[in-house]
N, C-alpha and C positions, 0 to 999 in steps of 0.2 A: 359611465367612466368619466372622470374629470380630465379634460384635455388641458385646461389651464387653471391654475390655482394661484391667486394673488393674495399675499398676506402682508399687511402693515407696510404698504409701499408709500414712500414719500419721495417727491421730486422737487429739488430746489434749483433755481437759476441765480447765479451771481449778478447783481445789478450795480454794484459799486464797491467801495472799500469796506470789506468785511460785511457787506449787506447782501441779502439774498431774498429772492421772491419764491414763495412756496406755491408750486403749480398743482401738486397733488398732496393730499393729506390723509394718511392712514387708510389707504384703499385696501379693502378686503372683498374679494369677489371670486367666484369660480365659473368656468364655462365648460360646457360639455359638447361632444361631437353631435352633429345633427341639429344644433341650435342655430337660429337666425336671429342674432342679437343686434339690437340698435342701441348704441350709446348716444344719448341725446344730451343737449345742453346748449347754452348760449355761447357765442364766440368768447374765447378766453377762459372757458370754464375748466379746461384741462382734458377734454375728451381726446383731442389729437395727440396730446402728450402721452396719455395712457396707451393709445394705439401704437405709438412709436416704441414704447417700452415693451409691449407685448410682441411687436414685430422684430425686436432686436436691433432696431436702428439706433436706439439710445441705450447705453449700458450704465449710465451714471445715475443711480438711484439708491435709495435706502429701502430695506425690506427684502422680500423674496417673491420671485415669480417662477413658479414651477410649471414646466411644460412636459406632460407625461412623466411627472415625478423628477424631472431634471431642472435644477435651479439655474436661471439665467444670470443671476447676480454673480459678478466676479468672473464671468466667462471671458477668456481672451478673444480678441477680435477674430482670430481664425475660426474659433468655434461658433461665434455669432454669424460669421459669413456662411458657414456650412449650414447653420440652423435656418437662415433666411433662404438659402438655396434649396433645401429639401423639405422644410416644414411649413413655410409661409409663402402666400401669394398676395401681392399688393394690387389694389385697384384704386386709382387716384381720380379726384374730381376733374383735374385738367388733363386726364388721360396719360400724360407723360410718355408719349410715344417718341421714338427717336426719328426725327423728320427725314433724314437722308437714307433710312433703311426702308425696304419694302415691307408690306404688311406681313409677309411670310417671315422675313428676317427679324422683324420686331417680336414675333411670337417665339421663334426658335432661339433667340439670343440666350434665354435662360438655359436651354439645353447645350448651347455652344459653350457656356461657362462651365458646364459639367462634363465637357469632352465627349458628348454623345456623337455617334457616327452621323454623317450628313444624311444618309438614307433614312435612318430612324427619325431624325429631327423633322425632315420634310413630311414623312408619313404621319407622324403624330400631329404636327401643326396643321396639315391639310385636313385631317379628320375633324379636329376640333373647330377649325374655322368654317368648315362645311356645315357642321351641326349648328353653328351660330349664324348661318345664313350669309357667310362671306366667301363662298367658294369661288366667286368670280372677281374677287378683289385681291388675290394673293400677290400679284406683282405691282399693285398700285402703291403709291406713297401716302402717308397719313393725310397730307393736305388735299388729297383727292377724295376723301371720305366725309360723310356727314358726322355730326356729333355722336349720334347713336352708334354708328358703325365703328367710330374710333373707340368708344367705350367697350364695345364687344371685342375689339382687338385686345384692349387692355385686360379684359376678363380672360380671353384665351391665353394671353401671356401669363396671367396669374395661375391658370390651371395646368399649364403644359408640363410642369414638374410633378403633378399629382400631389400637391401639398395637403396637409391635414387642416390647415388654418387659412382662411381667406380674410384679409383685412381690407375693407373698402372705406376710403375717406371721401365722404360726400359723393357717392357714385353717380348721383343723378343731379348734382348741383348745376351742371352746365347744360342740362337737357330740357326739352319741352316736356309737357305732361304726358303726352302719348308715348314718347320714347322712354321716359322715366318708368312708366308702367312696364314696358317690355324688359328693361334692365332689371327692375325689381323682381320680375317673374323669373328671370335667369338666376338671380342671386338666391331666390327661394328654392329653385330646383337644385342648385348646388348644395344648399344646406340639407334638403330632404334626401339627397344622395348619401348623406352621412358625414359631410365635412362641417367644421365649425366656421360659420360666417359671422364676422363682426363688422357692422356698418357704423361708421361715425357720422352723425347727421344732426342738424338742428330742426329737421322737418318732422312734425308730428304725423304727417301723412305716411312717411316712410316707416315711422315707428309703429304705425297701426297695422302694418302687414307683417310685422316681425313676430317671432314666437316669444320674444322676451325683450323688455325695454329696461335699460339701466340709465338712469338720469344722474348727471353730474352737475354740481353747482359750486363754484369757488373751490374747485379741487377736491370736493367730497361727494361721495355717492349719497344721494338723498332719496333715490327710489330704485328698486329692483323688482320688477313686476313681470310675471308671465302673462301671455295673451291666451286666455282660455278659448278664444274663438279661432285660434290658429288651426288650419287644416293643411296637412301635407299634400303635395302635388300628386295627382293621380297618374300622371305620365311624365317621366323624366326624359327630357330632350338632350340634356348635356351628356356627351359620351363619357364613359369611364376610361380614364387615362391610366394605363398601367405604369408602374415604376420603370424607368429606362434602365437598360443594361449598361450602366456607366462603368468607366474604368475605375480602378481602385483609387487612383488619385483624381479627384474631381476638380480638375484645374483646366484653365484655358490653354489650348495648345498653341504653339507658335504659328502654325498654319492658319488657325482660326483668327488669331490676333492680327496677323498680316492682312487677312481678308477684311476684317472690321476696319483696320487702319486704312486700307485702300478705299473702302466706302466713305470713310470720314474725309479723306483727302479729295475724293472725287466730288463730294458735296461742295467743296470750296476750291474747285480745280483752278480757277483763274488766279486766286491768291497763292495757292501752292505752286503753280507753274512759274509765276513771277518770282517767287522766293527761290525756287530751284534754278531759274535762269540767272538770278543774281549770284548764287553760289557757283554756277557753271562758269561764269566769267573768271572767277578765281582759279577754277580747275584748268581753264584754257591757259591762263598765265603760267600756271605750274608746269603744264605739259610743254609749252613753247620754251620756257626757260630751261627745262631739262633737255629738250631737243637742241637748243642753242648751245648749251654747255657741252653736250656730247658731240655735236657737229663741229664745234670749234676745236675741241681736243682731237677729234679724228682728222680734221684738216691739217692741223699742226703735225700730227704724227705721220700723216701721209707725205707731207712736204719733207719732213725730216728724214723719212725712210728713203726718199729719192736722192738724198745727198749725204747719206752715211752708209757705211758697210757694217752689217751686223756681226761680221767676224773680227772687226777691228776695234780695239780699245784705245782711246786717246787720253793721255794723262798730261796735265800741266800743273804747275804750282799756282795756287790762287793768287790773283792780283786784285788791285783796287781801282782799276780804270773806270772812269765815269760812264763809259758806254756799255758796261756790263761785265767788267773784270775779264776782258779778253786779251789784255796785255800782261804777260807773265815774266817773272824773273827767271834767270837760268837756274838749272839744277847744278849743284856742285857734285863732285864725285861722291862725297859722303852722303849727300841727300839722295843721289841716285841709288846708292847701295841700300840706304834705309828704305827707299821706296820698294825695291825688289824684295827685301825681307818682309815688309808689311803685307805686300800682295801675296807672297807665298804662305805667310802665316794664316791669312784669311782663307786662302784656297784649301789649306790643310785642315783648318777647323771646320770647313764645310764640305769635306770629303771629295774635293776635286783632285784629279790626278795630275792635272797640268801644273807646271812650275815655271815662273818667270826667270829669265836669265838676261845678262847683258846683251847676249846675241839676239834675243827676241825683241829687244827694244830698237826701234828705228827712229833716229833723232830727227827733229824738225823744228820749225817755228810756228807758233800760232799767229804771231804778228811780229814784224821786225821793228817797227817804230817803238821807241821806249825801252829797248833791250840792249843798249850799247852799240846799236847800228843805226845810222841815218842814211836813207837812200833818197836820191832825187833823180830826176830824169829830164832830158830835153831832146828836142829833135836835132838831127845831125846838122841842119842849117842854122841852128842857134835859136830857133823859135821856142819861147817858153810854153810850158803847159798852161799857165794861168795868164789872163789878160791883165793890163794895168787898170787903174781907176777909171780911165776913159774907155775901157773895153777894147783897147788895141793890143795885139800880141807884143810881148816883151822878148828881149834877147837875154841869154844867160842860162843859169840853172835854177830850177825851182823844186822845192821839196814836195814829195808826194804824201798824201794823208795816211794811207795804210798800204803796206806791202806784205803779203803772206807767202809762205812757202806752200807749194801745192801739196795738199793732203794725199795720202796714199789711197784713200777711198774715192777720189775723183777719177773718173774714167771717161771714155768717149761718150758715154750716155749723158754726161753733164754738159757736153759742148753744145753751144748754140750755133757756132760757126767756127771753122778752122780745125786745128788739131791740138793735141796736148803738147805742152812746152817741155823742152829739154835743155841741153847746154846751149848758152847764148840765145835763149828764147824766153818770152814771157807771155802770159795770158791776161786778159782784161775782164773785169766785171762788167755787166751791162751798163752801169752808170758811167764808168770810165770810157767804155766803148762809145757811148753817145757823145761825150765831150770830145773825144778824139775825132769823131766824124765832123763836128762843128769846126774844130781847129784846123783840120786838114782840108776841109771843104770837099770831102769825097766820101763815098760809101765804102771804098776799098781800104779799110783800116788794117785788116789782116794782111800781113806781108810787109807792112811799113816797119822801118827801123827807128829805134830811139837809142839815146846814149844814157846808160845807167851809171850813176855816180854813187859810190859807197864810201861813207866815213864811218870807221869802226874803231872802238876803243882798243888800244894796243898797237895801232898802226898810225904812224906820224902823218902820213899824207893819204888823201883819199885816192881810191883807184876807180877807174872807169872801164866800161865794157860796152861795146855796141851790141844790142840785142834786137831780135826780130819779134814782132807781135805775131804769134802763131794762131791765136784763137780767142774766142769769147766764151767764158764758162758761166753756166747758169748756176749760181750759188744760192738761188731762191731766197732764203731767209736773210741774206746779206747782199742781195744783188743791187740794192740801191746805194751801197757803200762805194765811195770812190777809191778803188784799189786795184792792184794787179798781183798776179801770182808768178813766182820764180821757182825754179828747181832748186831744192836744198843742196844737193851735191854740187851743182854748178856754182852756187853762192859760196859754199865752203871752199871749193877749189880756187876761186878767185881770191879769197882771203889768205889762204896758205901760200899762194903764188906771190902775194904781196907782203910776205914776212910774218904772218900771224901763225903762232903755234896751233896746230890742229886741235890739241887737247884743251886749249883755252877758248875754243870757239863757243859762243854763248848758246848752246843748245837748250831748248826749253820744253819742248813737247815730245812725247814718246808714243809710239804706236806698237801695239801687240797684236799679232795676227794669229788667231786661234779659232776653235770651234764656236758656234753661235751660243751654245749654252754657257760655256765658260766666259765668253766675251760679255754676255748679258750680266752675269754675276759680277764681273770686274767693273763693268760700267756702273752698275748700281752701287757698288762699294765706293768707287771714285766720286760719284755724284753725292753720296751721303757723307763724304769726308769733309772735315773742316780745313784740311791742308791742301787738297788737290781739287782740280776741276777737269772737266772733259773738253771735248772739241768745241770750236766756235759754234758749229751747227747745233751741237747738243746743248751748249750753254744758252744759245738763243732760243732753242726749242723749250728748254726748261723755263726760261724767263717768260716766254709767251704763254706757256702752259700755266704758269703761276698767275699771270695776268688774266688768262681765260678763266681759271678757277675762281679768282677774286671777283671777276665780273659775274660769273655764274652764281656765286654765293650771294652777291649783292642783289641780283635779279631774283634769286630764289627767296631771299628774305622779303623782298617787296611782294612776291607772290604769297608768301606766308602771312604777311600783314593783311593782304586782301582776304585771305582765308579766315583770319581772326575777325575781321569786320563781318564776313559772311556768317561766321559762327554766332556773333552777337545778334545779327539779323534773325537767324533761325531761332535763337533763344527767345527773342522778343515776340516773334510771330507765334511760336508754340505756347508761350506764356499767355498771350492774348487768347489763343485758342482754348486754353484751359478755362479762362474766365467766361468765354462765350458758351462753353459746353458744360458748365457747372451742373445744370439740372440733369443733363444726360449722364454725368458721372454719378449723381445721386440715384438715378434710376438703376444704373448698373449695380450699384451697391445694394439697392433694395432687393434685387433678385439674386444676391449672393456673390457678387464680384469681390474678390479679395484685393488687397492692396497690390499684390504681385500682378494680378490680372490687369488692373488699371495701368500700372507701370508698363506692363508688356504691350498694351495697346498703344500707348503714347510713344514708347520706344520703337515700336514697329513703324509708326508714322515717321519718326526721325530717320529710321533706316530707309524708308521709301523715298523720303525727301533727298537723302544722300545718294541713293541709287539713281534717282531721276536726274539729280544735278550732275552726277558723274557721267551718265550716258549723254546728256545734252552737252556737257563740257567736252567730251571726247569727240562728238560729231563736229562741234564748232572748231575744236583744235585742229582736226584733220583738214577742215576747209581753210582755216587761217594759215596752217602750215603750207598748204599748196600755194596760197597767194604769196607768202614770204619767199618760198623757193623760186617762184616765177620772177618776182620783182628783183631779188638779190642776184639771181643768175643773169638777168638782163643788165643790171648795173655793174656787178663785180666780175661776172663770168663764172662765178661759183656761188654756192649757197652753204654757209657754215651751219647747217642744221641737220640733225640726224634723229629721225623719229623711230624709236624702238618699240616693239610690241608690248614689252613689259611696262613701259611708261603708262599705258592705258590701265594696267592693273594697279599700278601705284596710285594713279589719279583717282581711280574708282575707290580704292581702299581709303585714301585720304578723305575723299568726299563723304564716304559713309561714316568714317571715324569722326570727322568734324561735326557732322550732323547729329550723330548719336550722342556725342559728348555734350553738344549744345542742348540736346533734349533731356539730359539727366535731371536738371532742376525742375523744368515744367512737369515732367512725368512724375517726379517725386512729390511735387506739390499736389498734383491731381490725385495721387493715391492717398494723400493724407486729409483730403477734404472730408468734413463731417457730413454724413449722409442726410441728416435731418435738415441742416442748413442748406445743403445743396439742392434738396427738393423744393425748398422755399424760394430759391434764387429765381429772379426774373431777368 
C-alpha cells in the first residue's frame, strides 16, 4: 500500500523582485509502509526541502502530495497541525530537545499537546525510554546526556504518538561511528515494524543499510534504487505504542500550558523574578495610593462625624468668600419660602413623608463678619486683643476675624474646657484660646470677661455687652481659625433691645432636625445644589475630601504610569524570550502544536509573571504599609491610611491584566513563526 505518493511537485523560493529559486523540480515518487528510505544528495540539493513538504512543515508548493490518499496541498494550517501530531514523527540531526524540560517531559510533550491524561503519558514514555535504554535518565535534563542518548530521546519523542511516518534529518550527523550504528539499527527496527522511515542524509554509509535509496541533485530525482541485500531485523526491540485514548478535541489544556509555562519561567528564574519584582514595585505604589486615598477619606469622615449631627441639616445661601464660601448673604422672606417649597418638592418626588415648614427651621449664622454685622471685643481694662507693631498691648477696641453663632449640633462632647455658652457668654476656638492665654498671661482664660461691641446695619450706634468666656470648643476642622462662638438668641435679643426690628435681623443659616435618613437625603440635595451650601464643617469636609480625591487621583495616575512602564518592560522581555526560544517553538510546531497552543503557552507565562508580580507586590505593600503607619503615627499622631482586603484583589487583578495584555504581541508573534525557519534558527 502506498503511504505517500508525490506527483509533479515543484518548490520555489523568492529571492528578489519577481525572481525565484527553484528548489524542487517535477518530483514524482512513492513511498510505502515498512520501507527504510534514504534520501541522499549534496548540501542544497533539495532533500531537506522535500522532507519538510512531506512532514507538513511547509505547505507552499506546486503539485500534489498524497498521504494515504489525502492531498496535503491546500490544507489549512489546522489540518497540517493535526497531520504532524498524529501521522508524522521528526528526528533531527541536532536533536532539538527542549533544554529546560526533563527527558520524560521532552518525550511526553507530544502527548501533552494531544491532551492525553498524565498517567497515560508517563506510562507510555517510560515504556519506550526503557526499551531504548534510558530507564535511568527520566528525570535528567538533555545537557546531562551524551549525543547518542539525546538522539534516542528524540526518537522516543518521534514514536510516542505512534505515527505512521518517521522523518529523520541527518539522524547520525552529530554522532560518532559506534553510536551512529546503534541509531541506524533502531531506525531499521522501526521500519521493519511496519512504519515508513525516511532519512535525509548525504552519507553513502547510511544509505547502504537502507532498503531504498532516492538520490536528489539540483532539485531533481536522479536515482531511485532498492537495496536487494536489505534484510529485515530478526528481533524487534522497539515497543509497539498503541494509539492513545485522546479527547475528541486534541488540544493543549490550560493546565498543561500553565505547567509548561512554569517550566519555561523556572529555566530563566532570575530574569523572570527580576521582571516580576519590577512590576511588583508598581503594584506596591497602586496599593499604597489606594490605602492613602481611603485612609484620608475615612479620617476626614471621622473628624466630620465628631462635629456634626446626622439628624440636622444645615442650609445657607452660597457665598463667594475666599476662605471657602463660608460667609453667606441673608435669606429674604421670599427666598426662605422658595427654599421650603424646593425642599418639599424634592422630598415628595423621592417618596419621603417628612415636610419642611417655617417652624422646623431654626435660624442662625454661619459667620457674622460680612453679613451686615461687625463685632469687636476688648478686655474690660481697655487692653486690645492685638498688639501694636512693637508687640505691645494697645488700648481701645479691635475687630475680631470671625465670630460664629453656636451650631445646634455642638454639645458638651465638643468641649475641651469649660461649658457651653448661653446669654452673655461666648466660647473660643483653640487658636483664640491660645492667644488669650498669651495676652492675659494666665492659663485661666475660662471665666474671664470681655466687652463685645456690635455694629449692625439698621442701628445708628453700636451697642456693647459684657460677656464671659465659658469654654473652649473643639471645632476640629476649623480649630486653627481665630474665632469665637456666641449664642444666636442672645445676639438677636441684643439687637432688638437696641432698636432693630426682629424681622429684619440678617438670619442666614437654617437647621432642620429630623430623622437620619431624611437628613441624609436633604444634606445630599443641599450639597448638590447650585444655590445652597451646608454647614461650615460640611463645607470644609467637602473641600478637604475634594482635595483628598484630587491628591489620590494624582498619585493613582503616577502609579498607573509606573504600571505602563512595567507593561513595556514585560513586553520587551517576552519579545526577547520569543527570539531566544525560536527553535523550541519550531520543535513544538513539528510535533503538532497549533498556533493556539503556542499562544496559550506564552499567555500562560504572562499570567504567571502577573501572578508572581501581584503576590510579591502585596507582600511588599503590607510591609511598607506597616512602616508608613508607624512613622506617620509617630509624627502626626495618626496615620491617614486604610488598607482594605479587596485592594489586594484589585492589585492582583491589575497585575495579571497588565502582564497578559503586555504578552499579547509576543505570544501572537510566537504563534506565527514559520516552523521551517524556526528549526533553522541558531
